[in-house]
C-alpha positions as CSV (number, residue, x, y, z in Angstrom):
1,M,0.0,0.0,0.0
2,T,1.4,3.4,-0.9
3,T,1.4,6.1,1.7
4,G,3.5,9.0,0.3
5,T,6.2,11.0,1.9
6,H,3.7,13.5,3.2
7,T,1.3,11.1,4.9
8,V,0.2,12.6,8.2
9,Q,-1.7,11.7,11.3
10,A,-5.2,13.1,11.4
11,D,-5.5,16.0,13.9
12,E,-9.0,17.2,15.0
13,R,-7.6,20.6,15.9
14,N,-7.3,21.3,12.2
15,R,-11.1,21.6,11.9
16,N,-10.9,24.9,13.8
17,I,-7.9,26.5,12.3
18,R,-8.0,30.1,11.1
19,I,-6.5,30.9,7.7
20,N,-5.0,34.2,6.8
21,I,-6.0,35.7,3.4
22,N,-4.5,39.1,2.7
23,G,-4.1,39.9,6.3
24,E,-7.6,38.8,7.5
25,L,-8.3,35.6,9.4
26,F,-11.1,33.3,8.3
27,P,-12.4,29.9,9.7
28,R,-11.3,27.0,7.6
29,D,-14.7,26.5,6.0
30,K,-14.9,30.3,5.1
31,A,-11.4,30.7,3.7
32,V,-11.9,31.2,-0.1
33,V,-10.3,33.1,-3.0
34,S,-11.8,34.4,-6.2
35,V,-12.4,32.1,-9.1
36,F,-10.6,34.9,-11.0
37,D,-7.5,34.6,-8.9
38,S,-4.3,34.1,-11.0
39,G,-3.3,31.2,-8.9
40,F,-6.5,29.4,-9.5
41,I,-6.9,30.2,-13.2
42,L,-3.2,29.8,-14.3
43,G,-1.1,28.5,-11.4
44,D,0.6,32.0,-11.6
45,G,2.2,32.3,-8.2
46,I,4.9,31.1,-5.8
47,W,4.9,29.3,-2.4
48,E,6.9,28.1,0.5
49,G,6.4,25.2,3.0
50,L,7.4,26.1,6.5
51,R,7.5,24.4,9.9
52,L,6.8,25.8,13.4
53,H,9.1,24.5,16.1
54,H,8.7,25.7,19.7
55,G,7.0,28.9,18.5
56,V,9.7,29.6,15.9
57,I,9.8,29.1,12.1
58,P,13.3,27.8,11.5
59,F,15.3,29.2,8.5
60,L,12.5,31.7,7.8
61,D,14.9,34.3,6.3
62,R,16.1,31.7,3.8
63,H,12.6,30.7,2.9
64,L,11.6,34.4,2.3
65,A,14.7,35.0,0.3
66,R,13.8,32.2,-2.0
67,L,10.2,33.5,-2.2
68,W,11.4,36.9,-3.2
69,E,13.8,35.5,-5.7
70,G,11.0,33.6,-7.4
71,A,8.8,36.7,-7.2
72,K,11.5,38.7,-9.0
73,A,11.7,36.1,-11.7
74,L,8.0,36.2,-12.2
75,D,7.9,40.0,-12.1
76,L,5.5,39.7,-9.2
77,D,5.4,42.3,-6.5
78,P,4.4,40.7,-3.2
79,G,3.0,44.1,-2.1
80,L,4.7,44.1,1.4
81,S,8.1,43.9,2.9
82,R,9.8,40.7,4.1
83,G,9.5,42.0,7.7
84,D,5.7,42.6,7.3
85,L,5.2,39.1,5.8
86,K,7.2,37.6,8.6
87,Q,5.0,39.3,11.2
88,R,1.9,38.2,9.3
89,L,3.1,34.6,9.5
90,Y,3.7,34.8,13.3
91,D,0.4,36.7,13.8
92,T,-1.4,33.8,12.1
93,V,0.2,31.0,14.2
94,D,-0.3,33.0,17.4
95,A,-3.9,33.6,16.6
96,N,-4.3,29.8,16.3
97,G,-2.4,29.2,19.6
98,M,0.2,27.1,17.8
99,E,3.6,26.2,19.1
100,S,5.0,23.0,17.5
101,N,4.3,20.2,15.0
102,V,2.8,22.7,12.6
103,H,3.2,22.9,8.9
104,I,2.5,26.3,7.2
105,R,1.7,26.7,3.5
106,L,2.5,30.2,2.3
107,M,1.1,31.1,-1.1
108,V,1.5,34.3,-3.1
109,S,-0.4,34.6,-6.4
110,R,-0.4,37.5,-8.8
111,G,-3.9,38.4,-7.7
112,V,-7.4,38.7,-9.2
113,K,-7.9,39.0,-13.0
114,S,-10.4,41.1,-14.7
115,T,-11.0,38.2,-17.1
116,P,-9.5,34.6,-17.4
117,Y,-6.4,35.3,-19.4
118,Q,-2.7,34.9,-18.8
119,D,-1.4,38.4,-19.5
120,P,-0.4,40.0,-16.1
121,A,-1.8,43.2,-17.4
122,M,-5.2,41.7,-16.8
123,T,-4.5,41.6,-13.1
124,V,-6.5,44.1,-11.0
125,G,-5.4,45.0,-7.5
126,G,-2.6,43.5,-5.5
127,P,-1.4,40.0,-5.0
128,T,-3.3,37.3,-3.1
129,I,-1.3,36.1,0.0
130,V,-2.6,33.0,1.8
131,I,-1.2,31.4,5.0
132,I,-2.5,28.0,5.9
133,P,-1.2,26.7,9.2
134,E,-2.1,23.1,10.1
135,Y,-1.1,20.6,12.8
136,K,0.9,18.0,10.9
137,M,3.1,15.3,12.2
138,P,4.9,13.0,9.7
139,D,3.8,9.4,9.8
140,P,6.1,8.0,12.6
141,G,6.4,4.7,10.7
142,M,7.9,6.3,7.6
143,Y,11.3,6.7,9.1
144,D,11.4,3.0,10.3
145,R,10.2,1.4,7.1
146,G,11.8,3.8,4.6
147,V,10.5,5.5,1.4
148,R,9.9,3.5,-1.8
149,L,10.8,5.4,-4.9
150,Y,9.8,4.8,-8.6
151,T,11.7,6.3,-11.5
152,V,9.1,8.0,-13.7
153,Y,9.1,9.1,-17.3
154,V,8.4,12.8,-16.6
155,R,11.6,14.8,-16.6
156,R,12.8,17.9,-14.8
157,G,13.2,20.2,-17.7
158,Y,15.4,23.1,-19.0
159,A,15.0,26.6,-17.5
160,D,14.0,27.9,-20.9
161,V,10.8,25.8,-20.7
162,Q,9.9,26.1,-17.0
163,D,12.7,26.8,-14.6
164,P,12.6,24.0,-12.0
165,R,14.5,26.2,-9.5
166,I,11.4,28.4,-9.1
167,N,9.0,27.2,-6.4
168,S,5.9,28.1,-8.6
169,H,2.3,27.1,-8.2
170,S,2.6,25.3,-11.6
171,K,3.6,21.8,-10.4
172,L,1.9,19.7,-13.2
173,N,5.1,17.8,-14.0
174,C,5.5,16.8,-10.4
175,I,1.9,15.8,-10.2
176,F,2.3,13.6,-13.3
177,G,5.3,12.0,-11.6
178,C,3.4,11.5,-8.3
179,I,0.5,9.9,-10.1
180,Q,2.8,7.5,-12.1
181,A,4.6,6.4,-8.9
182,S,1.4,6.0,-7.0
183,K,-0.2,3.9,-9.8
184,A,3.0,1.7,-9.7
185,G,2.5,1.2,-5.9
186,Y,5.3,3.4,-4.7
187,D,5.5,6.4,-2.3
188,E,7.1,9.0,-4.5
189,A,8.6,9.6,-7.9
190,L,12.3,9.8,-8.6
191,M,12.7,12.2,-11.5
192,L,15.6,12.5,-14.0
193,D,16.9,15.5,-15.8
194,P,17.0,15.9,-19.6
195,H,20.3,14.0,-19.8
196,G,19.1,11.0,-17.8
197,H,20.9,11.9,-14.5
198,V,19.0,11.8,-11.2
199,A,17.5,15.2,-10.5
200,T,15.1,15.1,-7.5
201,C,11.8,13.6,-6.3
202,N,8.4,15.0,-7.0
203,S,8.2,16.6,-3.5
204,T,11.5,15.9,-1.8
205,H,15.2,16.0,-2.6
206,F,17.3,12.8,-3.1
207,F,20.7,11.7,-1.7
208,V,22.7,8.5,-1.9
209,V,25.7,7.3,0.1
210,R,28.4,5.5,-1.8
211,D,31.8,4.4,-0.3
212,G,31.2,6.8,2.6
213,E,30.5,9.7,0.3
214,V,27.2,11.6,0.2
215,W,26.0,12.4,-3.3
216,T,23.1,14.6,-4.4
217,S,22.2,16.0,-7.9
218,S,24.0,18.9,-9.5
219,G,21.1,21.1,-8.5
220,D,20.7,22.3,-12.1
221,Y,17.3,20.8,-12.5
222,C,15.8,21.1,-9.1
223,L,14.8,23.7,-6.5
224,D,17.6,24.4,-4.0
225,G,15.7,23.0,-1.1
226,I,16.4,24.6,2.3
227,T,16.7,21.2,4.0
228,R,18.8,20.0,1.1
229,R,21.2,22.9,1.5
230,N,21.3,22.4,5.3
231,V,22.2,18.8,4.9
232,I,25.0,19.6,2.4
233,N,26.4,22.2,4.8
234,L,26.1,19.8,7.7
235,C,28.2,17.3,5.8
236,K,30.9,19.9,5.1
237,A,30.9,21.0,8.8
238,N,31.3,17.5,10.1
239,D,33.9,16.0,7.7
240,I,31.4,13.9,5.7
241,P,32.5,14.0,2.0
242,V,29.6,15.5,0.0
243,Y,29.2,16.1,-3.7
244,E,26.7,17.8,-5.9
245,R,27.2,15.9,-9.1
246,N,25.6,14.0,-12.0
247,F,24.9,10.3,-11.3
248,S,22.6,7.7,-12.8
249,V,19.7,5.6,-11.4
250,M,22.0,2.6,-11.7
251,Q,24.5,4.2,-9.3
252,A,21.5,4.9,-7.0
253,Y,20.5,1.2,-7.1
254,S,23.9,0.1,-5.8
255,A,24.2,2.7,-3.0
256,E,24.8,1.6,0.5
257,E,22.3,4.2,1.7
258,A,19.8,6.6,0.3
259,F,17.5,9.2,1.9
260,V,15.2,12.1,0.9
261,T,15.0,15.5,2.5
262,G,12.3,18.1,2.9
263,T,10.9,20.8,5.3
264,F,8.0,18.6,6.3
265,A,9.8,15.4,7.5
266,G,13.5,16.4,7.6
267,L,15.5,13.3,6.6
268,T,13.8,10.0,5.7
269,P,15.7,6.9,4.6
270,V,14.9,5.3,1.2
271,S,14.4,1.5,1.4
272,E,13.7,0.7,-2.3
273,I,14.1,2.1,-5.8
274,D,12.3,0.4,-8.7
275,G,12.1,-2.9,-6.8
276,R,15.8,-2.8,-5.8
277,T,16.4,-2.9,-2.1
278,I,18.8,-0.2,-1.0
279,G,21.7,-1.4,1.2
280,D,21.1,-5.1,1.0
281,S,23.8,-7.8,1.1
282,L,24.3,-7.5,-2.7
283,T,25.8,-4.1,-2.3
284,G,27.9,-4.8,0.7
285,G,26.2,-2.1,2.6
286,G,25.8,-4.1,5.7
287,R,22.0,-3.5,6.0
288,A,19.3,-6.1,6.0
289,G,17.3,-4.1,3.4
290,D,14.4,-3.6,5.9
291,G,14.2,0.1,5.4
292,Q,16.2,1.0,8.5
293,A,18.4,4.0,8.1
294,G,22.1,3.5,7.5
295,P,24.8,5.0,9.8
296,I,25.4,8.1,7.8
297,T,21.7,8.8,7.4
298,R,21.2,8.3,11.1
299,R,24.1,10.7,11.9
300,L,22.8,13.3,9.5
301,H,19.3,13.0,10.9
302,A,20.7,13.6,14.4
303,L,22.8,16.6,13.3
304,Y,19.8,18.1,11.5
305,R,17.6,17.8,14.6
306,R,20.3,19.6,16.6
307,L,20.5,22.2,13.9
308,I,16.7,22.8,14.2
309,D,16.9,23.1,18.0
310,S,19.8,25.5,17.7
311,E,18.1,27.7,15.1
312,C,15.0,27.9,17.2
313,G,16.9,28.4,20.4
314,H,17.6,32.0,19.3
315,G,13.9,32.8,19.3
316,R,12.1,34.8,16.7
317,Q,14.4,37.0,14.7
């Protein structure tokens, strides 16, 4: 049975959350946007996924920097300063009485159109900014059993078609990959770049461990994930060899370890790719192939948890 990397435990508190739309709070069942909104009509917008930990959103400045970079690329004016948006985020979680185990979806669309058409000149008024905070805990069994990945036909494309480094609302290629992986009975899609090298997953970033070295993609065909970058930096700071490089699915099959990263669940081990068990006796990885994290994955998981605690220990900045 497939579960997906973002499977969560149901939380009844989410029935009563209040959602922020353009600075105003609405009950969940009253939180709506116009059918003429650019995000609804065209997927014209950008977004960030955030976590709340002990009342603090870790790495918030990096998330907002990425949001502003995407907005600049789309020629989209968010209509407020980074400081004002940061305050709006915290006002929203505070109004909901939230402290930890919260996932926040921050979405910025170009705004309402005068008519359904792609030209930004048809936009009337300012952008639409939506903040959805929900109590979300990752499935506790996912770390123990590992993620099962399936290599899909949908590629991460060139920047001159749709730049994969922009966190845009337009995620159709990732959705296609997610559907194909799910239909095949797997948790998530492993996506290649136009040259056949491993790029990323449909909603997480992918790493392998080979001969004690940590490899991830070159980054040319994927979003520079905040957790991805933190893991790379943790490797460098702790004398773990790490490389951003091109590598093939075949090389991923024979890795001693593999794991995925993301803001939602942090680091999660990969147990299987396309029916090949990762780290079984055939690779000499010393694992039983039961989904349990390997030694480097476990070490990085612990380092990442300490980094989160340290980041949040400084309080709201």
